[in-house]
DSSP file (Angstrom, degrees, kcal/mol; ACC not computed):
  #  RESIDUE AA STRUCTURE BP1 BP2  ACC     N-H-->O    O-->H-N    N-H-->O    O-->H-N    TCO  KAPPA ALPHA  PHI   PSI    X-CA   Y-CA   Z-CA
    1    1 A M     >        0   0    0      0, 0.0     4,-1.6     0, 0.0     5,-0.1   0.000 360.0 360.0 360.0 -37.9  -17.6  157.3   92.3
    2    2 A A  H  >  +     0   0    0      1,-0.2     4,-2.5     2,-0.2     5,-0.2   0.882 360.0  54.7 -66.3 -37.9  -14.0  157.5   93.6
    3    3 A C  H  > S+     0   0    0      1,-0.2     4,-2.3     2,-0.2    -1,-0.2   0.852 105.7  52.0 -66.6 -34.7  -13.8  161.2   92.7
    4    4 A I  H  > S+     0   0    0      2,-0.2     4,-2.2     1,-0.2    -1,-0.2   0.912 110.7  48.6 -65.5 -41.7  -16.9  161.9   94.8
    5    5 A S  H  X S+     0   0    0     -4,-1.6     4,-2.5     2,-0.2    -2,-0.2   0.912 111.3  49.3 -64.8 -43.4  -15.4  160.2   97.7
    6    6 A C  H  X S+     0   0    0     -4,-2.5     4,-2.5     2,-0.2    -2,-0.2   0.901 110.9  50.4 -63.9 -40.3  -12.1  162.1   97.3
    7    7 A T  H  X S+     0   0    0     -4,-2.3     4,-2.1     2,-0.2    -1,-0.2   0.903 110.9  49.2 -65.0 -40.4  -14.0  165.4   97.1
    8    8 A R  H  X S+     0   0    0     -4,-2.2     4,-1.9     2,-0.2    -2,-0.2   0.921 112.1  47.4 -64.5 -44.3  -15.9  164.6  100.3
    9    9 A I  H  X S+     0   0    0     -4,-2.5     4,-2.5     1,-0.2    -2,-0.2   0.899 110.6  52.4 -64.6 -40.0  -12.7  163.7  102.1
   10   10 A E  H  X S+     0   0    0     -4,-2.5     4,-2.3     1,-0.2    -1,-0.2   0.893 108.4  51.4 -63.7 -38.8  -11.1  166.9  100.9
   11   11 A G  H  X S+     0   0    0     -4,-2.1     4,-2.2     2,-0.2    -1,-0.2   0.880 109.7  49.7 -64.4 -37.8  -14.1  168.9  102.2
   12   12 A L  H  X S+     0   0    0     -4,-1.9     4,-2.4     2,-0.2    -2,-0.2   0.925 110.4  49.3 -66.3 -43.4  -13.7  167.2  105.6
   13   13 A Y  H  X S+     0   0    0     -4,-2.5     4,-2.4     2,-0.2    -2,-0.2   0.895 110.7  50.6 -62.5 -41.3  -10.0  167.9  105.7
   14   14 A E  H  X S+     0   0    0     -4,-2.3     4,-2.6     2,-0.2    -1,-0.2   0.914 110.4  49.8 -62.2 -43.6  -10.7  171.6  104.8
   15   15 A G  H  X S+     0   0    0     -4,-2.2     4,-2.2     1,-0.2    -2,-0.2   0.913 112.1  47.3 -61.4 -43.0  -13.3  171.8  107.6
   16   16 A Q  H  X S+     0   0    0     -4,-2.4     4,-2.5     2,-0.2    -2,-0.2   0.867 111.2  52.1 -66.6 -37.1  -11.0  170.3  110.1
   17   17 A H  H  X S+     0   0    0     -4,-2.4     4,-2.4     2,-0.2    -2,-0.2   0.926 110.4  47.3 -64.4 -45.0   -8.2  172.7  109.0
   18   18 A D  H  X S+     0   0    0     -4,-2.6     4,-2.4     2,-0.2    -2,-0.2   0.893 111.6  51.3 -63.7 -39.9  -10.4  175.7  109.4
   19   19 A M  H  X S+     0   0    0     -4,-2.2     4,-2.3     2,-0.2    -2,-0.2   0.929 112.1  45.8 -64.2 -45.1  -11.6  174.5  112.8
   20   20 A L  H  X S+     0   0    0     -4,-2.5     4,-2.4     2,-0.2    -2,-0.2   0.880 111.3  52.9 -64.6 -38.4   -7.9  174.0  114.0
   21   21 A Y  H  X S+     0   0    0     -4,-2.4     4,-2.3     2,-0.2    -1,-0.2   0.914 110.4  47.7 -62.7 -43.0   -7.0  177.4  112.6
   22   22 A N  H  X S+     0   0    0     -4,-2.4     4,-2.4     2,-0.2    -2,-0.2   0.895 111.3  50.1 -64.8 -40.2   -9.8  179.0  114.5
   23   23 A Q  H  X S+     0   0    0     -4,-2.3     4,-2.6     2,-0.2    -2,-0.2   0.915 110.4  49.8 -64.0 -42.4   -8.9  177.3  117.7
   24   24 A T  H  X S+     0   0    0     -4,-2.4     4,-2.2     1,-0.2    -2,-0.2   0.902 110.6  50.5 -64.0 -39.1   -5.3  178.4  117.3
   25   25 A F  H  X S+     0   0    0     -4,-2.3     4,-2.1     2,-0.2    -2,-0.2   0.923 110.3  49.7 -62.8 -42.7   -6.4  181.9  116.7
   26   26 A N  H  X S+     0   0    0     -4,-2.4     4,-2.2     1,-0.2    -2,-0.2   0.904 110.0  50.3 -63.6 -41.7   -8.6  181.8  119.9
   27   27 A L  H  X S+     0   0    0     -4,-2.6     4,-2.6     1,-0.2    -1,-0.2   0.904 109.3  52.0 -64.4 -38.6   -5.7  180.4  122.0
   28   28 A D  H  X S+     0   0    0     -4,-2.2     4,-2.3     1,-0.2    -1,-0.2   0.898 109.1  50.2 -63.2 -39.3   -3.5  183.3  120.6
   29   29 A Q  H  X S+     0   0    0     -4,-2.1     4,-2.4     2,-0.2    -2,-0.2   0.896 110.5  49.3 -65.9 -39.5   -6.1  185.8  121.7
   30   30 A V  H  X S+     0   0    0     -4,-2.2     4,-2.5     2,-0.2    -2,-0.2   0.907 110.9  50.1 -66.5 -42.0   -6.3  184.2  125.2
   31   31 A A  H  X S+     0   0    0     -4,-2.6     4,-2.3     2,-0.2    -2,-0.2   0.897 110.9  49.4 -62.7 -40.0   -2.5  184.4  125.5
   32   32 A F  H  X S+     0   0    0     -4,-2.3     4,-2.0     2,-0.2    -2,-0.2   0.923 112.2  47.9 -62.0 -45.0   -2.5  188.0  124.4
   33   33 A A  H  X S+     0   0    0     -4,-2.4     4,-2.1     1,-0.2    -2,-0.2   0.893 110.0  52.8 -64.6 -39.2   -5.2  188.9  126.9
   34   34 A S  H  X S+     0   0    0     -4,-2.5     4,-2.4     1,-0.2    -1,-0.2   0.924 108.7  49.6 -63.2 -43.8   -3.3  187.0  129.6
   35   35 A E  H  X S+     0   0    0     -4,-2.3     4,-2.5     1,-0.2    -1,-0.2   0.889 108.7  53.5 -61.8 -37.5   -0.2  189.0  128.9
   36   36 A G  H  X S+     0   0    0     -4,-2.0     4,-2.1     1,-0.2    -1,-0.2   0.887 109.0  48.6 -64.1 -38.0   -2.2  192.2  129.1
   37   37 A I  H  X S+     0   0    0     -4,-2.1     4,-2.3     2,-0.2    -2,-0.2   0.898 110.2  51.3 -68.5 -40.3   -3.5  191.2  132.5
   38   38 A K  H  X S+     0   0    0     -4,-2.4     4,-2.3     1,-0.2    -2,-0.2   0.932 111.1  48.0 -60.4 -45.5    0.0  190.4  133.7
   39   39 A D  H  X S+     0   0    0     -4,-2.5     4,-2.5     1,-0.2    -2,-0.2   0.897 111.0  51.3 -64.5 -38.6    1.3  193.8  132.5
   40   40 A A  H  X S+     0   0    0     -4,-2.1     4,-2.5     2,-0.2    -1,-0.2   0.903 109.4  50.2 -65.2 -39.8   -1.7  195.6  134.2
   41   41 A R  H  X S+     0   0    0     -4,-2.3     4,-2.5     2,-0.2    -2,-0.2   0.910 111.2  48.8 -63.9 -42.1   -0.9  193.8  137.5
   42   42 A Q  H  X S+     0   0    0     -4,-2.3     4,-2.4     2,-0.2    -2,-0.2   0.921 112.5  48.0 -62.1 -44.5    2.7  194.8  137.3
   43   43 A T  H  X S+     0   0    0     -4,-2.5     4,-2.6     2,-0.2    -2,-0.2   0.913 111.3  50.3 -63.2 -42.3    1.8  198.4  136.6
   44   44 A M  H  X S+     0   0    0     -4,-2.5     4,-2.3     2,-0.2    -2,-0.2   0.909 111.0  49.3 -63.8 -41.1   -0.7  198.4  139.4
   45   45 A S  H  X S+     0   0    0     -4,-2.5     4,-2.3     2,-0.2    -1,-0.2   0.918 111.5  48.5 -64.4 -41.4    1.9  197.1  141.8
   46   46 A A  H  X S+     0   0    0     -4,-2.4     4,-2.6     1,-0.2    -2,-0.2   0.910 112.0  50.1 -63.1 -43.4    4.5  199.7  140.7
   47   47 A L  H  X S+     0   0    0     -4,-2.6     4,-2.5     2,-0.2    -1,-0.2   0.880 110.0  49.6 -64.1 -38.8    1.8  202.4  141.1
   48   48 A K  H  X S+     0   0    0     -4,-2.3     4,-2.6     2,-0.2    -1,-0.2   0.926 111.8  48.7 -66.4 -43.7    0.9  201.2  144.6
   49   49 A S  H  X S+     0   0    0     -4,-2.3     4,-2.4     2,-0.2    -2,-0.2   0.928 113.0  47.2 -60.5 -45.5    4.6  201.1  145.6
   50   50 A A  H  X S+     0   0    0     -4,-2.6     4,-2.9     2,-0.2     5,-0.2   0.916 111.5  51.4 -63.2 -42.0    5.2  204.6  144.2
   51   51 A N  H  X S+     0   0    0     -4,-2.5     4,-2.6     1,-0.2    -2,-0.2   0.935 110.3  48.6 -60.5 -46.6    2.1  205.9  146.0
   52   52 A K  H  X S+     0   0    0     -4,-2.6     4,-2.0     1,-0.2    -1,-0.2   0.909 113.0  47.8 -60.1 -43.3    3.3  204.5  149.3
   53   53 A E  H  X S+     0   0    0     -4,-2.4     4,-2.1     2,-0.2    -2,-0.2   0.918 111.8  49.5 -64.3 -43.3    6.7  206.0  148.9
   54   54 A L  H  X S+     0   0    0     -4,-2.9     4,-2.5     1,-0.2    -2,-0.2   0.885 108.9  52.4 -66.5 -37.0    5.3  209.4  148.0
   55   55 A R  H  X S+     0   0    0     -4,-2.6     4,-1.2    -5,-0.2    -1,-0.2   0.911 109.4  50.1 -63.8 -39.4    3.0  209.3  151.0
   56   56 A G  H  X S+     0   0    0     -4,-2.0     4,-0.5     1,-0.2    -2,-0.2   0.881 111.2  48.5 -64.4 -37.4    6.0  208.6  153.2
   57   57 A M  H >X S+     0   0    0     -4,-2.1     3,-1.1     1,-0.2     4,-0.9   0.880 106.0  57.4 -69.6 -36.8    7.9  211.5  151.7
   58   58 A M  H 3< S+     0   0    0     -4,-2.5    -1,-0.2     1,-0.3    -2,-0.2   0.776  97.8  61.6 -66.3 -25.9    4.9  213.9  152.1
   59   59 A T  H 3< S+     0   0    0     -4,-1.2    -1,-0.3     1,-0.2    -2,-0.2   0.765 106.5  46.0 -71.6 -21.3    4.9  213.2  155.9
   60   60 A T  H << S+     0   0    0     -3,-1.1     2,-0.4    -4,-0.5    -1,-0.2   0.636  98.0  84.7 -91.9 -17.0    8.4  214.6  156.1
   61   61 A V     <  -     0   0    0     -4,-0.9     2,-0.5    -3,-0.2     3,-0.1  -0.714  65.2-156.4 -90.7 132.6    7.7  217.7  153.9
   62   62 A K    >>  -     0   0    0     -2,-0.4     4,-1.3     1,-0.1     3,-0.6  -0.938  12.7-146.2-109.6 128.3    6.2  220.7  155.7
   63   63 A I  H 3> S+     0   0    0     -2,-0.5     4,-2.4     1,-0.2     5,-0.2   0.831  99.0  60.1 -59.1 -34.8    4.2  223.1  153.5
   64   64 A Q  H 3> S+     0   0    0      1,-0.2     4,-2.4     2,-0.2    -1,-0.2   0.888 102.2  52.5 -63.9 -37.7    5.4  226.1  155.7
   65   65 A D  H <> S+     0   0    0     -3,-0.6     4,-1.7     2,-0.2    -1,-0.2   0.857 109.3  49.1 -65.2 -35.3    9.0  225.3  154.8
   66   66 A I  H  X>S+     0   0    0     -4,-1.3     5,-1.0     2,-0.2     4,-0.7   0.915 111.7  49.1 -70.5 -41.6    8.2  225.3  151.1
   67   67 A D  H ><5S+     0   0    0     -4,-2.4     3,-0.7     1,-0.2    -2,-0.2   0.902 111.6  49.5 -63.5 -41.0    6.4  228.7  151.5
   68   68 A K  H 3<5S+     0   0    0     -4,-2.4    -1,-0.2     1,-0.2    -2,-0.2   0.830 104.8  57.8 -64.7 -34.9    9.3  230.2  153.4
   69   69 A S  H 3<5S-     0   0    0     -4,-1.7    -1,-0.2    -5,-0.2    -2,-0.2   0.676 103.9-129.0 -73.7 -15.0   11.9  229.1  150.9
   70   70 A G  T X<5 +     0   0    0     -4,-0.7     3,-1.1    -3,-0.7    -3,-0.1   0.583  67.8 131.9  80.8   9.0   10.2  231.0  148.1
   71   71 A Y  T 3 <S+     0   0    0     -5,-1.0    -4,-0.1     1,-0.3    -5,-0.1   0.861  74.3  44.1 -61.8 -36.6   10.1  227.8  145.9
   72   72 A M  T 3  S+     0   0    0     -6,-0.6    -1,-0.3    -5,-0.0    -5,-0.1   0.406  87.2 120.4 -91.5   1.0    6.5  228.2  145.0
   73   73 A A    <         0   0    0     -3,-1.1    -6,-0.0     1,-0.1    -4,-0.0  -0.381 360.0 360.0 -67.4 142.3    6.7  232.0  144.4
   74   74 A S              0   0    0     -2,-0.1    -1,-0.1     0, 0.0    -3,-0.0   0.479 360.0 360.0 -98.6 360.0    5.8  233.2  141.0
């Protein structure tokens, strides 16, 4: 009778262990996804800043000056 009770308790512990392991795995997945979102936001911010800077630079560049300098000549 005692062995049956021990086996039942062992099964419960294993079930709880598996459940906690799965929860830990899910939390790790959420943390990984969160880091990916943070990285994507930083990349987007950097791209927006670079785009703004390039647009500002393009307003000072005149296509005619580039053509006259022969820079684009093949």
